[in-house]
N, C-alpha and C positions, 0 to 999 in steps of 0.2 A: 719486621718491614709488612707492611699490608698493600703491596702493589697489585694485587689480583681483586681484591675486594671490589673496586669500583666497576671492572667489568663480570664480576658475578653476580653484582647487583643490575647491571645493566641487563644482562641473559636475563637475568629473573623477570624482571619488570617485561620485557617481549617475550617471555615465555606466559606472562598473565595477560598481556595483550592480544597475542594469537589466541589464547584461550577463549577470551571474552569474545573476539571478532568470529571464531566459531561458532559458539554460544549464538550469537546475533544470527548471523547466518542459518543455523538451523531453528531459530525462532521465526525467522523471516519467510523462511520455506514453509512450515508447519500453519504460519498466517495465511498465506497465498492460498495453501490448497484448502483452508476453511473457508475462503473468501466463496459465497453463491455467486455466481456470474449473473447480469442483471439481465432480469426476465423480459425478452421481445414479445410483443403481442402476435396472437397467431396468425395475420396476416402481415408481419414484417412491420408494421407500423410503430414508430418509438412512441413509446406511453407518456412523455415528456411534452410530448408536441402533438396528441392524438385530439383531433377535432378543430385543430385551428387550420384555418381556409387561408388562401391567396389576397391580399387585400386589405381594406377596412375589417376591422371586427365589429361586429353587433356589440350593442350597447350591452351591457350586463341584465337588465330588467327583459330584454326582448331574446337575449340567448337562452336558450332551454331543450 
């Protein structure tokens, strides 16, 4: 009689699931450690919106 087999298989599946989750956690931690923080300009202005003024913007040919 193989009554203990399903619980054994379940335990093995859970063990591999925990191992994969641990690998993912480690990989995510390494990836976040490798990320370079976004560089802000020296005056503290966001580089994505640098040079934008309040109100209507000048046409492209006049912008310079």
